[in-house]
C-alpha positions as CSV (number, residue, x, y, z in Angstrom):
1,M,117.1,249.7,133.5
2,N,114.3,247.7,133.2
3,D,111.1,248.1,134.7
4,Q,111.9,245.1,137.4
5,E,114.4,247.7,138.7
6,R,112.6,250.5,138.4
7,A,109.6,248.9,140.2
8,F,112.4,248.6,143.3
9,L,113.8,251.6,143.7
10,T,109.8,253.2,143.2
11,R,109.1,251.0,146.1
12,L,111.8,252.3,148.2
13,F,110.5,255.9,147.4
14,E,107.1,255.2,148.5
15,A,108.3,253.3,151.6
16,A,110.1,256.8,152.5
17,V,106.5,258.8,151.7
18,A,104.9,256.5,153.4
19,A,107.0,256.6,156.4
20,A,106.2,260.4,156.5
21,D,102.0,259.9,155.9
22,P,100.2,262.5,157.9
23,A,98.2,260.3,159.7
24,R,100.4,258.4,160.9
25,A,102.9,261.0,161.7
26,L,99.7,262.6,164.2
27,E,99.3,259.1,165.9
28,G,99.4,260.0,169.6
29,R,100.2,263.9,168.8
30,L,97.2,265.7,169.3
31,P,97.1,268.2,172.2
32,A,94.3,268.2,174.7
33,P,91.6,270.6,173.5
34,P,91.2,274.2,175.2
35,K,88.6,275.9,177.3
36,G,88.4,278.5,174.7
37,R,88.5,278.2,170.7
38,T,90.8,275.9,168.8
39,I,92.6,277.4,165.8
40,V,94.8,275.9,163.1
41,L,97.0,277.4,161.1
42,G,99.2,275.7,158.2
43,A,102.0,276.2,155.8
44,G,103.9,274.2,153.4
45,K,103.7,272.0,150.7
46,G,102.3,268.9,152.9
47,A,100.5,271.2,154.9
48,A,96.9,270.7,153.2
49,Q,97.2,266.5,154.0
50,L,98.5,267.4,157.3
51,A,95.1,269.6,158.0
52,Q,92.8,267.0,156.6
53,A,94.5,264.2,158.6
54,F,94.4,266.3,161.9
55,E,91.3,267.4,161.4
56,A,90.2,263.5,161.2
57,A,91.6,262.5,163.7
58,W,90.3,265.4,166.3
59,E,87.3,265.0,165.3
60,A,87.7,261.4,165.9
61,A,88.6,262.2,169.3
62,G,85.5,263.8,170.4
63,H,87.4,267.3,170.3
64,G,85.6,270.8,169.7
65,P,84.7,272.8,166.8
66,L,88.1,273.7,164.8
67,E,88.3,277.2,162.8
68,G,91.6,278.2,160.5
69,L,93.6,278.4,157.6
70,V,96.0,276.5,155.7
71,I,98.6,277.4,152.3
72,T,99.9,275.1,150.6
73,R,101.7,275.0,146.8
74,Y,99.2,274.9,143.9
75,G,98.3,271.9,143.1
76,Y,98.7,271.0,146.5
77,A,95.4,271.3,148.1
78,A,93.4,268.5,150.0
79,P,89.7,269.2,151.1
80,C,88.9,270.1,154.6
81,R,85.8,270.4,156.4
82,A,85.8,273.2,158.9
83,L,89.7,274.8,158.0
84,E,89.5,276.4,154.4
85,V,92.7,275.9,152.3
86,V,94.3,278.3,150.1
87,E,96.9,277.9,147.0
88,A,99.5,279.9,146.6
89,A,102.9,280.3,144.5
90,H,105.9,278.3,145.7
91,P,109.2,278.8,145.4
92,V,109.0,282.6,144.8
93,P,105.4,284.1,147.0
94,D,102.6,285.7,145.3
95,V,100.0,287.6,145.8
96,A,97.5,284.6,147.0
97,G,99.9,284.0,149.8
98,E,100.7,287.2,151.0
99,A,97.0,287.7,151.0
100,A,96.1,284.5,152.9
101,T,99.5,285.3,155.4
102,A,97.3,288.5,156.3
103,R,94.3,286.8,156.9
104,M,96.0,284.0,159.1
105,L,97.2,286.9,161.5
106,A,94.3,288.4,161.1
107,L,92.5,284.8,162.7
108,L,95.5,285.5,165.7
109,D,93.5,289.1,166.9
110,G,92.4,289.1,170.5
111,L,93.0,285.5,171.5
112,T,93.2,284.7,175.2
113,E,95.1,282.5,177.5
114,D,92.2,279.7,177.3
115,D,92.7,279.4,173.5
116,L,95.1,277.3,171.1
117,V,96.6,277.8,168.2
118,V,97.7,274.5,166.2
119,A,100.4,275.1,164.1
120,L,101.1,272.7,161.1
121,V,104.1,273.4,159.6
122,T,106.0,271.5,156.3
123,G,108.8,272.1,154.2
124,G,108.0,274.8,151.6
125,G,106.1,276.9,154.2
126,S,108.9,280.1,153.6
127,A,107.7,280.8,150.5
128,L,104.1,280.6,151.0
129,L,103.9,282.5,154.2
130,A,104.4,285.8,152.4
131,A,104.8,288.5,154.7
132,P,107.1,291.6,153.9
133,P,108.0,293.6,157.2
134,A,107.4,297.6,157.7
135,G,108.9,299.4,154.8
136,L,109.2,296.4,152.5
137,S,107.2,294.8,149.8
138,L,105.8,291.9,148.1
139,E,108.2,292.2,145.6
140,D,111.4,292.6,147.5
141,E,110.2,289.4,149.2
142,Q,110.2,288.1,146.0
143,A,113.5,289.6,145.0
144,L,115.1,287.9,148.3
145,N,113.7,284.7,147.4
146,T,114.9,284.6,143.8
147,A,118.5,285.7,144.6
148,L,118.8,283.1,147.6
149,L,117.4,280.7,145.4
150,A,120.3,281.3,142.8
151,S,123.2,281.7,145.4
152,G,123.6,277.6,145.9
153,A,123.6,278.4,150.0
154,P,122.7,276.2,152.4
155,I,119.1,275.6,153.3
156,S,120.2,276.9,157.0
157,A,122.0,280.5,155.6
158,M,119.0,280.7,152.9
159,N,116.9,280.5,156.6
160,A,118.9,282.8,159.1
161,I,118.0,285.5,156.5
162,R,114.6,285.1,155.8
163,K,113.8,285.1,159.3
164,Q,115.2,288.3,159.4
165,V,113.2,289.9,156.4
166,S,109.5,288.8,157.7
167,A,106.6,289.9,159.5
168,V,106.0,286.2,160.6
169,K,109.4,283.9,160.1
170,G,111.5,283.7,162.7
171,G,109.0,283.0,165.4
172,R,106.8,286.0,164.6
173,L,103.5,284.0,164.0
174,A,103.3,282.5,167.7
175,A,104.4,285.8,169.0
176,A,101.2,287.2,167.4
177,A,98.9,284.4,168.8
178,A,99.9,285.2,172.4
179,P,98.7,285.2,175.0
180,A,97.1,281.6,173.5
181,R,99.1,278.4,174.0
182,V,100.6,277.4,170.5
183,V,101.3,273.7,169.5
184,S,103.6,273.4,166.5
185,L,103.3,269.8,164.7
186,I,106.4,270.1,162.2
187,V,107.3,267.9,159.5
188,S,110.8,268.2,159.2
189,D,112.7,268.9,155.4
190,V,116.2,270.2,156.8
191,P,118.9,268.4,157.4
192,G,119.5,267.6,160.8
193,D,115.4,268.3,161.7
194,D,115.9,271.7,163.7
195,P,112.1,272.7,164.2
196,A,113.5,276.7,163.9
197,Q,115.0,275.8,160.1
198,V,111.8,274.1,158.6
199,A,109.9,276.6,156.8
200,S,112.0,279.6,158.5
201,G,110.6,278.7,161.8
202,P,107.1,280.6,162.1
203,T,106.5,279.5,165.4
204,V,110.1,278.6,166.5
205,P,111.9,281.5,168.5
206,C,115.4,282.2,166.9
207,A,118.4,281.7,168.3
208,K,120.9,283.8,166.9
209,G,119.3,286.5,165.2
210,R,120.4,289.3,163.0
211,A,123.8,288.6,163.5
212,E,123.7,284.9,161.8
213,A,122.0,287.0,159.1
214,L,124.9,289.2,158.4
215,A,127.2,286.3,158.6
216,A,125.5,284.1,156.2
217,L,125.9,286.6,153.4
218,R,129.6,286.9,154.1
219,T,130.4,283.9,154.1
220,H,128.4,282.5,150.6
221,D,128.7,285.6,149.3
222,I,125.0,286.0,148.9
223,R,124.3,289.3,146.7
224,L,120.9,290.8,147.7
225,P,119.2,293.7,146.5
226,D,119.9,296.9,147.9
227,R,117.0,297.6,149.7
228,I,116.8,294.0,151.3
229,R,120.2,294.6,152.2
230,R,119.8,298.0,154.0
231,F,117.0,296.7,156.0
232,L,118.9,294.1,157.3
233,D,121.7,296.3,158.1
234,E,119.1,298.9,159.9
235,A,116.2,296.5,161.0
236,P,115.0,298.1,164.4
237,E,114.6,294.7,165.9
238,D,115.7,291.2,165.6
239,A,113.3,288.2,165.4
240,P,112.0,287.1,168.7
241,A,114.8,285.1,171.1
242,P,114.2,282.1,173.3
243,G,113.2,283.1,176.4
244,D,110.8,285.3,175.2
245,A,107.5,285.1,177.3
246,R,105.3,285.0,174.5
247,F,106.7,281.0,174.0
248,A,106.5,280.2,177.8
249,R,103.5,278.0,177.1
250,N,104.4,276.6,174.0
251,E,105.3,273.2,172.3
252,V,107.3,272.0,169.2
253,H,107.2,268.9,168.3
254,V,109.3,267.3,165.0
255,I,106.5,264.1,163.7
256,A,108.4,262.8,160.4
257,S,111.7,263.7,159.0
258,A,113.7,262.3,156.5
259,A,115.5,259.9,159.3
260,R,112.4,258.0,159.4
261,S,111.8,257.5,155.7
262,L,115.1,256.5,155.2
263,E,114.7,254.1,157.9
264,A,111.6,252.8,156.3
265,A,113.4,252.5,152.8
266,A,116.4,250.5,154.5
267,A,113.6,248.4,156.1
268,L,111.9,247.0,152.9
269,A,115.2,246.7,151.0
270,E,116.7,244.4,153.8
271,A,113.0,242.5,153.6
272,E,114.2,241.9,149.7
273,G,117.3,240.7,150.9
274,I,119.2,243.5,149.9
275,P,121.6,244.8,152.5
276,A,121.2,248.7,153.1
277,V,123.1,251.6,154.6
278,I,121.9,254.9,155.2
279,L,124.9,257.4,154.6
280,S,123.5,260.2,156.3
281,D,119.7,262.0,156.5
282,A,121.7,265.7,156.2
283,M,123.9,266.0,153.1
284,E,123.9,269.5,152.3
285,G,126.4,271.1,149.3
286,E,126.5,271.4,145.8
287,A,124.2,268.8,144.2
288,R,126.6,268.1,141.3
289,E,129.4,267.9,143.7
290,V,127.5,265.6,146.5
291,A,126.9,263.3,143.2
292,R,130.1,263.2,142.0
293,V,131.4,262.1,145.7
294,Q,128.7,258.8,146.0
295,A,129.7,258.0,142.5
296,A,133.2,257.4,143.6
297,M,131.6,255.8,146.5
298,A,129.6,253.4,144.5
299,R,132.5,252.7,142.2
300,E,134.6,251.5,144.8
301,V,131.9,249.4,145.6
302,R,131.7,247.6,142.5
303,S,135.7,247.6,141.8
304,R,136.8,247.1,145.5
305,S,134.2,245.6,147.4
306,R,135.0,248.7,149.8
307,P,133.6,250.2,152.2
308,F,130.7,248.1,151.5
309,R,130.6,244.6,150.1
310,A,127.9,244.4,146.6
311,P,125.2,244.3,146.8
312,V,124.1,246.8,148.7
313,L,122.0,249.8,148.9
314,M,123.3,253.1,149.7
315,L,120.7,255.4,151.0
316,S,120.6,259.1,151.7
317,G,118.7,262.6,152.4
318,G,119.2,266.0,153.0
319,E,118.9,269.5,151.1
320,T,121.6,269.5,148.7
321,T,121.7,273.2,146.7
322,V,122.2,274.4,143.1
323,T,124.0,277.3,142.1
324,L,122.6,278.4,138.8
325,R,124.8,279.1,135.8
326,G,122.2,278.5,132.9
327,R,118.6,278.7,132.3
328,G,117.5,275.2,132.2
329,R,115.2,273.0,133.5
330,G,115.1,270.5,136.2
331,G,115.4,270.8,140.4
332,R,118.3,269.5,142.7
333,N,117.7,265.8,142.5
334,S,117.8,265.7,138.6
335,E,120.9,268.0,138.8
336,F,122.4,265.3,141.0
337,L,121.4,262.2,139.3
338,L,122.6,263.8,135.8
339,S,126.2,264.3,137.5
340,L,125.8,261.0,138.7
341,A,125.0,259.3,135.6
342,L,128.1,260.5,134.3
343,E,130.6,259.7,136.6
344,I,129.0,256.0,136.9
345,E,128.9,255.6,132.6
346,G,130.2,252.7,131.4
347,C,130.5,251.0,135.3
348,E,128.0,248.4,135.1
349,G,125.6,247.3,138.5
350,I,125.2,250.3,139.6
351,L,121.3,252.1,139.2
352,A,119.9,255.2,141.2
353,L,116.8,257.3,141.8
354,A,117.1,260.6,143.4
355,A,113.5,262.6,144.0
356,D,111.9,264.8,146.1
357,T,109.4,263.4,148.4
358,D,107.2,265.9,147.9
359,G,106.8,264.6,144.6
360,I,107.8,268.0,142.7
361,D,111.6,268.5,141.8
362,G,112.1,272.5,142.0
363,S,109.1,273.8,139.5
364,E,108.8,271.4,136.8
365,D,106.4,268.0,137.4
366,N,108.4,265.6,138.0
367,A,109.8,264.3,141.7
368,G,113.3,263.3,139.9
369,A,114.9,261.0,138.0
370,F,116.3,257.2,137.3
371,A,119.7,256.6,136.2
372,D,122.0,253.8,135.6
373,S,125.7,252.9,133.8
374,G,124.1,253.4,130.2
375,T,122.0,256.5,130.9
376,A,124.4,259.2,130.4
377,G,124.5,257.4,126.4
378,A,120.9,257.2,126.2
379,I,120.8,261.1,126.5
380,R,123.3,261.5,123.9
381,A,121.7,258.8,121.6
382,A,118.3,261.0,122.1
383,G,120.2,264.0,120.9
384,V,120.9,265.8,123.9
385,D,124.8,266.0,125.3
386,P,124.6,265.5,129.2
387,A,127.4,267.2,129.8
388,E,126.0,270.5,128.5
389,A,122.7,269.8,130.0
390,L,124.7,269.7,133.7
391,A,126.7,272.8,133.0
392,G,123.4,274.8,131.7
393,N,121.3,273.2,134.6
394,D,119.1,271.7,132.0
395,A,118.9,268.1,133.7
396,Y,114.7,267.7,133.3
397,T,115.6,268.2,128.9
398,A,118.2,265.3,129.3
399,F,116.3,262.9,131.2
400,E,112.7,263.6,129.3
401,A,115.1,262.9,126.1
402,A,116.0,259.2,127.5
403,G,112.4,258.4,128.9
404,E,114.1,258.6,132.6
405,I,111.6,261.0,134.4
406,F,110.0,260.2,137.7
407,A,106.8,262.0,137.9
408,P,104.7,260.1,141.1
409,G,102.6,263.6,141.7
410,P,102.2,265.5,144.6
411,T,102.6,262.9,147.8
412,G,101.2,265.1,150.6
413,T,104.3,264.9,152.3
414,N,108.1,266.5,152.3
415,V,110.8,264.9,154.0
416,N,112.9,266.4,151.3
417,D,115.7,264.6,149.4
418,F,115.2,261.1,148.7
419,R,119.0,259.4,146.8
420,A,119.0,255.3,146.8
421,I,122.0,253.9,144.7
422,W,121.6,250.1,144.5
423,I,124.8,248.3,143.7
424,R,124.5,244.9,142.6
């Protein structure tokens, strides 16, 4: 892939990220100021930038003072004047996240009906809001996240379980703020943009309860540590349900999503003379298997001009998963792309970028990678077997060897996976 081709794919990614820019997303979304206090709480990989933008917009509107606390991932902080920003671990929680969440709950003590709580929620908040319920410890919550991340289960199944094993998720954070009104401004990183799924829904009531969590364990054969499984079986109460009086005055707004970001990338491609199609903004499934399906589509377009005619850009979003089989490096977007690279090897005219819109794919320093018909061969030439790397979940090593890593750094937002396959 040449520099011009990489530059085009990079511009698509940048357009997708810009569509989820916090300042743009907040336009027209500020709640009316209350008679009493305004407290801002936030959690997620894009929460600090969202808080920074909210603070600026609130001040520009001439509203009253703010106070509050936002938790984001290490390395993702942004300076705020009135709001405190705390960094903690992701994707497995740590003591910093636990301490910050406890302080967040303390801020909600003694609120009245005249007070307003603004919740700024973005993807990644599940790990950052670390608050084990009575009877469990931070170590238990860490073990839960580790087991879920290794399971390959879809995010909806993981969140169904997380909601029932927390003192803040599944609407409990908003319930703790009652009788204050809670307005949630959410940047969605989940397929379908269900606000109850983003960060495991700390301010959104849980519709299905513990039965959904137990069903997810059976359906996806998720093995949890014994203490957590016993807690799920014996917990004294479910997360709050819709209809709970504590949520009666609350509002929930999704202000940015994968759908809008993909539409922005498609518009950029069309403006540059390349037809674009959005396959879906809600794709789920094993990353390597989703890649095989999309690679087959790309080959079909290239060889038989169906279901689309080349040139065409195929875009997709959502959240794939990875079942850990080895101990390699790399997240789900890199794994998707390594699988795709193997499937399109030797098929000229297919180029691709897969990246996480928050700028970090999993726990590495890259958002994703680039690939074309020659990438698998380039990986081999650099001394790495791409098939073995895929088998061992070691996509980062493979793309690093070929010089195809895409590392823009933290973007300040998060609408999950971005995949662009360009068939020329």
